N, CA, C and O atoms as CSV, one atom per row, in Angstrom:
chain,resi,resn,atom,element,x,y,z
A,1,UNK,N,N,71.803,12.110,-27.412
A,1,UNK,CA,C,70.360,12.935,-27.175
A,1,UNK,C,C,69.607,11.477,-26.872
A,1,UNK,O,O,69.952,10.355,-27.241
A,2,UNK,N,N,68.478,11.877,-26.084
A,2,UNK,CA,C,67.710,10.651,-25.397
A,2,UNK,C,C,66.155,11.102,-25.784
A,2,UNK,O,O,65.636,12.203,-25.603
A,3,UNK,N,N,65.663,10.087,-26.285
A,3,UNK,CA,C,64.201,10.430,-26.534
A,3,UNK,C,C,63.172,9.209,-26.029
A,3,UNK,O,O,63.468,8.015,-26.053
A,4,UNK,N,N,61.914,9.758,-25.572
A,4,UNK,CA,C,60.974,8.701,-25.074
A,4,UNK,C,C,59.668,8.980,-25.789
A,4,UNK,O,O,59.124,10.079,-25.895
A,5,UNK,N,N,59.191,7.661,-26.326
A,5,UNK,CA,C,57.980,7.830,-26.990
A,5,UNK,C,C,56.778,6.972,-26.281
A,5,UNK,O,O,56.810,5.744,-26.194
A,6,UNK,N,N,55.694,7.807,-25.778
A,6,UNK,CA,C,54.680,7.218,-24.805
A,6,UNK,C,C,53.536,7.489,-25.738
A,6,UNK,O,O,53.264,8.576,-26.248
A,7,UNK,N,N,52.878,6.300,-25.897
A,7,UNK,CA,C,51.490,6.504,-26.963
A,7,UNK,C,C,50.725,5.157,-26.448
A,7,UNK,O,O,51.170,4.227,-25.775
A,8,UNK,N,N,49.436,5.365,-26.988
A,8,UNK,CA,C,48.429,4.331,-26.469
A,8,UNK,C,C,47.100,4.722,-26.687
A,8,UNK,O,O,46.840,5.807,-27.206
A,9,UNK,N,N,46.205,3.897,-26.320
A,9,UNK,CA,C,44.655,4.063,-26.676
A,9,UNK,C,C,44.131,4.226,-25.285
A,9,UNK,O,O,44.632,3.714,-24.283
A,10,UNK,N,N,42.968,5.066,-25.328
A,10,UNK,CA,C,42.231,5.221,-24.056
A,10,UNK,C,C,40.816,4.771,-24.283
A,10,UNK,O,O,40.283,5.002,-25.369
A,11,UNK,N,N,40.142,4.111,-23.275
A,11,UNK,CA,C,38.733,3.638,-23.541
A,11,UNK,C,C,38.085,4.193,-22.195
A,11,UNK,O,O,38.561,4.468,-21.094
A,12,UNK,N,N,36.749,4.245,-22.759
A,12,UNK,CA,C,35.458,4.352,-21.629
A,12,UNK,C,C,35.933,5.977,-21.371
A,12,UNK,O,O,35.799,6.365,-20.211
A,13,UNK,N,N,36.412,6.840,-22.247
A,13,UNK,CA,C,36.427,8.357,-21.898
A,13,UNK,C,C,35.229,9.132,-21.936
A,13,UNK,O,O,34.269,8.834,-22.647
A,14,UNK,N,N,35.277,10.246,-21.087
A,14,UNK,CA,C,34.305,11.188,-21.050
A,14,UNK,C,C,33.902,11.628,-22.562
A,14,UNK,O,O,34.700,12.215,-23.294
A,15,UNK,N,N,32.623,11.295,-22.940
A,15,UNK,CA,C,32.229,11.855,-24.281
A,15,UNK,C,C,31.945,13.294,-24.291
A,15,UNK,O,O,31.896,13.730,-25.441
A,16,UNK,N,N,31.774,14.037,-23.518
A,16,UNK,CA,C,31.634,15.428,-23.665
A,16,UNK,C,C,32.927,15.997,-23.803
A,16,UNK,O,O,33.076,16.931,-24.591
A,17,UNK,N,N,33.948,15.528,-23.097
A,17,UNK,CA,C,35.585,16.008,-23.175
A,17,UNK,C,C,35.915,15.817,-24.761
A,17,UNK,O,O,36.316,16.712,-25.504
A,18,UNK,N,N,35.657,14.439,-25.129
A,18,UNK,CA,C,36.276,13.904,-26.290
A,18,UNK,C,C,35.656,14.752,-27.727
A,18,UNK,O,O,36.110,14.698,-28.870
A,19,UNK,N,N,34.724,15.364,-27.325
A,19,UNK,CA,C,33.931,16.266,-28.572
A,19,UNK,C,C,34.151,17.616,-28.370
A,19,UNK,O,O,33.769,18.353,-29.278
A,20,UNK,N,N,34.782,18.227,-27.204
A,20,UNK,CA,C,35.166,19.394,-27.009
A,20,UNK,C,C,36.336,20.072,-27.416
A,20,UNK,O,O,37.241,20.108,-26.582
A,21,UNK,N,N,36.543,20.666,-28.606
A,21,UNK,CA,C,37.749,21.053,-29.231
A,21,UNK,C,C,38.646,21.997,-28.305
A,21,UNK,O,O,39.833,21.777,-28.066
A,22,UNK,N,N,37.989,22.962,-27.871
A,22,UNK,CA,C,38.767,23.848,-26.850
A,22,UNK,C,C,39.341,23.380,-25.662
A,22,UNK,O,O,40.416,23.775,-25.210
A,23,UNK,N,N,38.455,22.351,-25.055
A,23,UNK,CA,C,38.880,21.675,-23.824
A,23,UNK,C,C,40.192,20.726,-24.136
A,23,UNK,O,O,41.155,20.638,-23.374
A,24,UNK,N,N,40.073,20.107,-25.253
A,24,UNK,CA,C,41.087,19.297,-25.546
A,24,UNK,C,C,42.401,20.085,-25.952
A,24,UNK,O,O,43.533,19.738,-25.614
A,25,UNK,N,N,42.126,21.077,-26.644
A,25,UNK,CA,C,43.416,22.082,-26.731
A,25,UNK,C,C,44.096,22.538,-25.343
A,25,UNK,O,O,45.289,22.784,-25.164
A,26,UNK,N,N,43.168,22.584,-24.510
A,26,UNK,CA,C,43.808,23.304,-23.206
A,26,UNK,C,C,44.457,21.928,-22.498
A,26,UNK,O,O,45.556,22.036,-21.954
A,27,UNK,N,N,43.929,20.937,-22.506
A,27,UNK,CA,C,44.469,19.555,-22.212
A,27,UNK,C,C,45.860,19.392,-22.784
A,27,UNK,O,O,46.800,19.084,-22.052
A,28,UNK,N,N,45.990,19.575,-23.967
A,28,UNK,CA,C,47.240,19.153,-24.602
A,28,UNK,C,C,48.377,20.478,-24.039
A,28,UNK,O,O,49.515,20.212,-23.651
A,29,UNK,N,N,47.877,21.755,-24.082
A,29,UNK,CA,C,48.714,22.783,-23.380
A,29,UNK,C,C,49.302,22.465,-22.082
A,29,UNK,O,O,50.468,22.731,-21.791
A,30,UNK,N,N,48.341,21.801,-21.195
A,30,UNK,CA,C,48.535,21.699,-19.837
A,30,UNK,C,C,49.580,20.397,-19.945
A,30,UNK,O,O,50.537,20.316,-19.174
A,31,UNK,N,N,49.365,19.578,-20.772
A,31,UNK,CA,C,50.038,18.390,-20.743
A,31,UNK,C,C,51.585,18.718,-21.185
A,31,UNK,O,O,52.506,18.159,-20.590
A,32,UNK,N,N,51.798,19.505,-22.093
A,32,UNK,CA,C,53.109,20.145,-22.485
A,32,UNK,C,C,53.744,20.592,-21.125
A,32,UNK,O,O,54.852,20.163,-20.804
A,33,UNK,N,N,53.057,21.436,-20.345
A,33,UNK,CA,C,53.716,22.114,-19.366
A,33,UNK,C,C,53.994,21.184,-18.142
A,33,UNK,O,O,54.995,21.265,-17.431
A,34,UNK,N,N,53.062,20.366,-18.005
A,34,UNK,CA,C,53.325,19.067,-17.107
A,34,UNK,C,C,54.654,18.220,-17.333
A,34,UNK,O,O,55.400,17.867,-16.420
A,35,UNK,N,N,54.847,17.935,-18.733
A,35,UNK,CA,C,55.977,17.289,-19.071
A,35,UNK,C,C,57.144,18.028,-19.553
A,35,UNK,O,O,57.877,17.707,-20.489
A,36,UNK,N,N,57.231,19.124,-18.751
A,36,UNK,CA,C,58.169,20.142,-18.990
A,36,UNK,C,C,58.701,20.336,-20.567
A,36,UNK,O,O,59.890,20.166,-20.833
A,37,UNK,N,N,57.901,20.638,-21.401
A,37,UNK,CA,C,58.163,20.845,-22.828
A,37,UNK,C,C,57.766,22.106,-23.155
A,37,UNK,O,O,56.884,22.714,-22.548
A,38,UNK,N,N,58.452,22.577,-24.201
A,38,UNK,CA,C,58.424,24.055,-24.642
A,38,UNK,C,C,57.354,23.971,-25.989
A,38,UNK,O,O,57.680,23.552,-27.099
A,39,UNK,N,N,56.261,24.379,-25.679
A,39,UNK,CA,C,55.126,24.477,-26.822
A,39,UNK,C,C,55.428,25.659,-27.690
A,39,UNK,O,O,55.672,26.828,-27.391
A,40,UNK,N,N,55.346,25.044,-28.849
A,40,UNK,CA,C,55.486,26.213,-30.097
A,40,UNK,C,C,54.242,26.416,-30.837
A,40,UNK,O,O,53.980,27.537,-31.274
A,41,UNK,N,N,53.479,25.459,-31.010
A,41,UNK,CA,C,52.256,25.606,-31.587
A,41,UNK,C,C,51.061,24.489,-31.119
A,41,UNK,O,O,51.381,23.421,-30.597
A,42,UNK,N,N,49.841,24.815,-31.336
A,42,UNK,CA,C,48.759,23.932,-31.208
A,42,UNK,C,C,47.772,24.143,-32.216
A,42,UNK,O,O,47.288,25.242,-32.489
A,43,UNK,N,N,47.460,22.956,-32.812
A,43,UNK,CA,C,46.476,23.309,-34.106
A,43,UNK,C,C,45.451,21.905,-33.722
A,43,UNK,O,O,45.850,20.823,-33.290
A,44,UNK,N,N,44.209,22.254,-33.990
A,44,UNK,CA,C,43.157,21.155,-33.868
A,44,UNK,C,C,42.145,21.410,-35.071
A,44,UNK,O,O,42.087,22.449,-35.730
A,45,UNK,N,N,41.418,20.360,-35.227
A,45,UNK,CA,C,40.329,20.112,-36.130
A,45,UNK,C,C,39.326,19.263,-35.689
A,45,UNK,O,O,39.536,18.187,-35.129
A,46,UNK,N,N,38.096,19.800,-35.967
A,46,UNK,CA,C,36.635,19.083,-35.496
A,46,UNK,C,C,36.682,18.055,-36.860
A,46,UNK,O,O,36.768,18.493,-38.007
A,47,UNK,N,N,36.612,16.689,-36.537
A,47,UNK,CA,C,36.408,15.915,-37.676
A,47,UNK,C,C,35.148,14.844,-37.251
A,47,UNK,O,O,35.124,14.017,-36.339
A,48,UNK,N,N,34.176,15.163,-38.205
A,48,UNK,CA,C,32.803,14.570,-37.570
A,48,UNK,C,C,32.336,14.804,-36.259
A,48,UNK,O,O,31.945,15.930,-35.953
A,49,UNK,N,N,32.328,13.787,-35.376
A,49,UNK,CA,C,32.013,14.033,-33.992
A,49,UNK,C,C,33.299,14.322,-33.274
A,49,UNK,O,O,33.337,14.983,-32.236
A,50,UNK,N,N,34.357,13.799,-33.866
A,50,UNK,CA,C,35.641,13.820,-33.244
A,50,UNK,C,C,36.592,14.976,-33.294
A,50,UNK,O,O,36.391,15.842,-34.145
A,51,UNK,N,N,37.631,15.086,-32.455
A,51,UNK,CA,C,38.559,16.059,-32.701
A,51,UNK,C,C,40.028,15.525,-32.732
A,51,UNK,O,O,40.382,14.595,-32.008
A,52,UNK,N,N,40.854,16.151,-33.595
A,52,UNK,CA,C,42.293,15.780,-33.536
A,52,UNK,C,C,42.971,17.159,-33.142
A,52,UNK,O,O,42.689,18.261,-33.612
A,53,UNK,N,N,43.884,16.878,-32.221
A,53,UNK,CA,C,44.736,18.047,-31.618
A,53,UNK,C,C,46.258,17.652,-31.775
A,53,UNK,O,O,46.690,16.599,-31.307
A,54,UNK,N,N,47.114,18.638,-32.520
A,54,UNK,CA,C,48.464,18.390,-32.739
A,54,UNK,C,C,49.098,19.532,-31.871
A,54,UNK,O,O,48.578,20.648,-31.879
A,55,UNK,N,N,50.238,19.260,-31.106
A,55,UNK,CA,C,50.929,20.097,-30.343
A,55,UNK,C,C,52.456,20.029,-31.055
A,55,UNK,O,O,53.180,19.052,-30.866
A,56,UNK,N,N,52.759,20.866,-31.669
A,56,UNK,CA,C,54.505,20.973,-31.680
A,56,UNK,C,C,55.170,21.480,-30.635
A,56,UNK,O,O,54.890,22.606,-30.226
A,57,UNK,N,N,56.025,20.816,-30.127
A,57,UNK,CA,C,56.741,21.243,-28.765
A,57,UNK,C,C,58.202,21.220,-29.348
A,57,UNK,O,O,58.453,20.470,-30.291
A,58,UNK,N,N,59.145,22.008,-28.818
A,58,UNK,CA,C,60.576,22.140,-29.242
A,58,UNK,C,C,61.265,20.798,-29.244
A,58,UNK,O,O,62.335,20.582,-29.812
A,59,UNK,N,N,60.585,19.941,-28.582
A,59,UNK,CA,C,61.078,18.560,-27.975
A,59,UNK,C,C,60.635,17.592,-29.204
A,59,UNK,O,O,61.452,16.806,-29.686
A,60,UNK,N,N,59.380,17.682,-29.658
A,60,UNK,CA,C,58.892,16.921,-30.777
A,60,UNK,C,C,57.348,17.271,-30.819
A,60,UNK,O,O,56.989,18.364,-31.258
A,61,UNK,N,N,56.425,16.323,-30.353
A,61,UNK,CA,C,54.966,16.602,-30.486
A,61,UNK,C,C,54.186,15.857,-29.477
A,61,UNK,O,O,54.628,14.870,-28.888
A,62,UNK,N,N,52.944,16.389,-29.288
A,62,UNK,CA,C,51.765,15.522,-28.664
A,62,UNK,C,C,50.561,15.738,-29.509
A,62,UNK,O,O,50.219,16.767,-30.091
A,63,UNK,N,N,49.897,14.404,-29.462
A,63,UNK,CA,C,48.685,14.354,-30.385
A,63,UNK,C,C,47.668,13.808,-29.677
A,63,UNK,O,O,48.036,13.027,-28.799
A,64,UNK,N,N,46.405,13.991,-29.796
A,64,UNK,CA,C,45.099,13.286,-29.307
A,64,UNK,C,C,44.181,13.241,-30.600
A,64,UNK,O,O,43.971,14.198,-31.346
A,65,UNK,N,N,43.710,12.058,-30.719
A,65,UNK,CA,C,42.676,12.019,-31.828
A,65,UNK,C,C,41.415,11.261,-31.070
A,65,UNK,O,O,41.592,10.228,-30.425
A,66,UNK,N,N,40.334,11.786,-31.196
A,66,UNK,CA,C,39.023,11.276,-30.495
A,66,UNK,C,C,37.970,10.686,-31.197
A,66,UNK,O,O,37.650,11.177,-32.280
A,67,UNK,N,N,37.353,9.669,-30.737
A,67,UNK,CA,C,36.015,9.174,-31.286
A,67,UNK,C,C,34.955,9.137,-30.292
A,67,UNK,O,O,34.593,8.047,-29.849
A,68,UNK,N,N,34.403,10.263,-29.885
A,68,UNK,CA,C,33.395,10.560,-28.755
A,68,UNK,C,C,32.309,9.336,-28.812
A,68,UNK,O,O,31.948,8.799,-27.765
A,69,UNK,N,N,31.810,8.923,-30.077
A,69,UNK,CA,C,30.794,8.069,-30.016
A,69,UNK,C,C,31.110,6.667,-29.584
A,69,UNK,O,O,30.262,5.816,-29.313
A,70,UNK,N,N,32.265,6.525,-29.550
A,70,UNK,CA,C,32.930,5.150,-28.835
A,70,UNK,C,C,33.590,5.505,-27.383
A,70,UNK,O,O,34.003,4.640,-26.610
A,71,UNK,N,N,33.620,6.633,-27.183
A,71,UNK,CA,C,34.507,6.857,-25.891
A,71,UNK,C,C,35.742,6.623,-25.905
A,71,UNK,O,O,36.299,6.325,-24.848
A,72,UNK,N,N,36.457,6.704,-27.105
A,72,UNK,CA,C,37.876,6.201,-27.394
A,72,UNK,C,C,38.789,7.353,-27.953
A,72,UNK,O,O,38.385,8.222,-28.726
A,73,UNK,N,N,40.003,7.256,-27.492
A,73,UNK,CA,C,40.923,8.213,-27.941
A,73,UNK,C,C,42.247,7.476,-28.262
A,73,UNK,O,O,42.444,6.386,-27.723
A,74,UNK,N,N,43.126,7.978,-29.069
A,74,UNK,CA,C,44.430,7.828,-29.226
A,74,UNK,C,C,45.269,8.903,-28.742
A,74,UNK,O,O,44.836,10.047,-28.879
A,75,UNK,N,N,46.479,8.714,-28.161
A,75,UNK,CA,C,47.409,9.711,-27.489
A,75,UNK,C,C,48.890,9.304,-27.873
A,75,UNK,O,O,49.298,8.153,-27.718
A,76,UNK,N,N,49.614,10.258,-28.349
A,76,UNK,CA,C,50.858,10.187,-28.684
A,76,UNK,C,C,51.514,11.306,-28.124
A,76,UNK,O,O,51.040,12.429,-28.296
A,77,UNK,N,N,52.904,11.072,-27.251
A,77,UNK,CA,C,53.642,12.116,-26.649
A,77,UNK,C,C,55.215,11.547,-26.991
A,77,UNK,O,O,55.735,10.533,-26.525
A,78,UNK,N,N,55.687,12.327,-27.760
A,78,UNK,CA,C,57.190,12.132,-28.023
A,78,UNK,C,C,57.808,13.357,-27.668
A,78,UNK,O,O,57.437,14.509,-27.896
A,79,UNK,N,N,59.112,12.803,-26.894
A,79,UNK,CA,C,59.962,14.171,-26.703
A,79,UNK,C,C,61.439,13.577,-26.701
A,79,UNK,O,O,61.650,12.378,-26.520
A,80,UNK,N,N,62.401,14.473,-26.909
A,80,UNK,CA,C,63.663,14.424,-26.883
A,80,UNK,C,C,64.310,15.280,-25.801
A,80,UNK,O,O,63.960,16.455,-25.694
A,81,UNK,N,N,65.338,14.701,-24.900
A,81,UNK,CA,C,65.695,15.513,-23.795
A,81,UNK,C,C,65.532,14.988,-22.510
A,81,UNK,O,O,64.375,14.727,-22.181
A,82,UNK,N,N,66.501,14.757,-21.647
A,82,UNK,CA,C,66.426,14.106,-20.363
A,82,UNK,C,C,65.436,15.073,-19.507
A,82,UNK,O,O,64.793,14.597,-18.572
A,83,UNK,N,N,65.338,16.404,-19.847
A,83,UNK,CA,C,64.607,17.381,-18.974
A,83,UNK,C,C,63.003,17.332,-19.259
A,83,UNK,O,O,62.294,18.120,-18.632
A,84,UNK,N,N,62.486,16.542,-20.071
A,84,UNK,CA,C,61.238,16.288,-20.270
A,84,UNK,C,C,60.635,15.089,-19.569
A,84,UNK,O,O,61.398,14.224,-19.139
A,85,UNK,N,N,59.295,14.966,-19.415
A,85,UNK,CA,C,58.517,13.953,-18.713
A,85,UNK,C,C,57.381,13.440,-19.520
A,85,UNK,O,O,56.242,13.527,-19.061
A,86,UNK,N,N,57.606,12.892,-20.727
A,86,UNK,CA,C,56.451,12.389,-21.494
A,86,UNK,C,C,55.450,11.442,-20.813
A,86,UNK,O,O,54.252,11.595,-21.051
A,87,UNK,N,N,55.805,10.610,-20.098
A,87,UNK,CA,C,55.243,9.704,-19.309
A,87,UNK,C,C,54.114,10.507,-18.290
A,87,UNK,O,O,52.955,10.117,-18.148
A,88,UNK,N,N,54.611,11.526,-17.718
A,88,UNK,CA,C,53.720,12.288,-16.877
A,88,UNK,C,C,52.709,13.065,-17.685
A,88,UNK,O,O,51.577,13.184,-17.216
A,89,UNK,N,N,53.014,13.627,-18.899
A,89,UNK,CA,C,52.122,14.122,-19.783
A,89,UNK,C,C,51.084,13.077,-20.148
A,89,UNK,O,O,49.933,13.323,-19.788
A,90,UNK,N,N,51.313,11.937,-20.812
A,90,UNK,CA,C,50.580,11.092,-21.166
A,90,UNK,C,C,49.511,10.653,-19.902
A,90,UNK,O,O,48.316,10.417,-20.079
A,91,UNK,N,N,50.120,10.606,-18.772
A,91,UNK,CA,C,49.117,10.190,-17.673
A,91,UNK,C,C,48.268,11.123,-17.535
A,91,UNK,O,O,47.086,10.809,-17.395
A,92,UNK,N,N,48.667,12.545,-17.539
A,92,UNK,CA,C,47.779,13.551,-17.359
A,92,UNK,C,C,46.510,13.652,-18.115
A,92,UNK,O,O,45.414,13.946,-17.636
A,93,UNK,N,N,46.835,13.317,-19.603
A,93,UNK,CA,C,45.691,13.231,-20.698
A,93,UNK,C,C,44.870,12.363,-20.404
A,93,UNK,O,O,43.667,12.615,-20.459
A,94,UNK,N,N,45.392,11.009,-19.984
A,94,UNK,CA,C,44.458,10.139,-19.591
A,94,UNK,C,C,43.558,10.441,-18.448
A,94,UNK,O,O,42.373,10.109,-18.439
A,95,UNK,N,N,44.077,11.001,-17.603
A,95,UNK,CA,C,43.143,11.177,-16.420
A,95,UNK,C,C,42.253,12.287,-16.759
A,95,UNK,O,O,41.114,12.239,-16.294
A,96,UNK,N,N,42.593,13.295,-17.505
A,96,UNK,CA,C,42.060,14.470,-17.869
A,96,UNK,C,C,40.675,13.883,-18.870
A,96,UNK,O,O,39.576,14.436,-18.837
A,97,UNK,N,N,40.916,12.951,-19.535
A,97,UNK,CA,C,39.852,12.556,-20.539
A,97,UNK,C,C,38.872,11.450,-19.696
A,97,UNK,O,O,37.935,10.872,-20.248
A,98,UNK,N,N,39.224,11.256,-18.331
A,98,UNK,CA,C,38.586,10.184,-17.593
A,98,UNK,C,C,38.539,8.913,-18.175
A,98,UNK,O,O,37.437,8.366,-18.232
A,99,UNK,N,N,39.600,8.292,-18.655
A,99,UNK,CA,C,39.802,7.086,-19.185
A,99,UNK,C,C,39.522,6.043,-18.201
A,99,UNK,O,O,40.150,6.136,-17.146
A,100,UNK,N,N,38.690,5.049,-18.335
A,100,UNK,CA,C,38.261,3.909,-17.825
A,100,UNK,C,C,39.419,2.771,-17.814
A,100,UNK,O,O,39.766,2.089,-16.849
A,101,UNK,N,N,39.896,2.745,-19.063
A,101,UNK,CA,C,41.117,1.811,-19.454
A,101,UNK,C,C,41.952,2.381,-20.317
A,101,UNK,O,O,41.581,2.853,-21.392
A,102,UNK,N,N,43.284,2.376,-19.854
A,102,UNK,CA,C,44.480,2.606,-20.726
A,102,UNK,C,C,45.363,1.547,-21.299
A,102,UNK,O,O,45.943,0.744,-20.569
A,103,UNK,N,N,45.459,1.539,-22.467
A,103,UNK,CA,C,46.589,0.786,-23.236
A,103,UNK,C,C,47.836,1.894,-23.286
A,103,UNK,O,O,47.729,2.865,-24.036
A,104,UNK,N,N,49.053,1.706,-22.435
A,104,UNK,CA,C,50.085,2.557,-22.764
A,104,UNK,C,C,51.303,1.828,-22.924
A,104,UNK,O,O,51.777,0.955,-22.197
A,105,UNK,N,N,51.783,2.369,-24.092
A,105,UNK,CA,C,53.282,1.723,-24.538
A,105,UNK,C,C,54.416,2.789,-24.430
A,105,UNK,O,O,54.114,3.935,-24.764
A,106,UNK,N,N,55.659,2.547,-24.010
A,106,UNK,CA,C,56.811,3.284,-23.888
A,106,UNK,C,C,57.888,2.618,-24.663
A,106,UNK,O,O,58.230,1.446,-24.501
A,107,UNK,N,N,58.417,3.484,-25.552
A,107,UNK,CA,C,59.736,3.305,-26.209
A,107,UNK,C,C,60.652,4.195,-26.031
A,107,UNK,O,O,60.432,5.363,-26.350
A,108,UNK,N,N,61.832,3.811,-25.494
A,108,UNK,CA,C,63.061,4.667,-25.440
A,108,UNK,C,C,64.109,4.562,-26.453
A,108,UNK,O,O,64.510,3.468,-26.850
A,109,UNK,N,N,64.633,5.857,-26.946
A,109,UNK,CA,C,65.694,5.846,-27.758
A,109,UNK,C,C,66.797,6.574,-27.200
A,109,UNK,O,O,66.671,7.710,-26.743
A,110,UNK,N,N,68.001,5.864,-27.232
A,110,UNK,CA,C,69.368,6.646,-27.002
A,110,UNK,C,C,69.995,6.817,-28.211
A,110,UNK,O,O,70.295,5.837,-28.892
A,111,UNK,N,N,70.244,8.001,-28.581
A,111,UNK,CA,C,70.925,8.296,-29.848
A,111,UNK,C,C,72.293,8.987,-29.524
A,111,UNK,O,O,72.418,9.957,-28.778
A,112,UNK,N,N,73.333,8.323,-30.217
A,112,UNK,CA,C,74.616,8.916,-29.784
A,112,UNK,C,C,74.949,10.100,-30.932
A,112,UNK,O,O,75.972,10.779,-30.839
């Protein structure tokens, strides 16, 4: 089994997107498709001004947590299986949120 975890912080994001729960849900759905992941469920919550979106994919998960008042979001994309592309999914999310600065980290896991 092979796993890739792509996660990081996005700064200077579009505040109107960061506070739009339905738009963020659609971004996560699109990211799963772009990353070649099998979407099982998407849940979201409006928390203060921000939004948290959690997608369960067959291969693991995608999450976004936003703080519109700071133009800030955290993103976590984890998947198992060589057929997926979590880096492409993460990059799509960063572009969709119109991040001006991205701190991205990638960890790979090879499990026998």
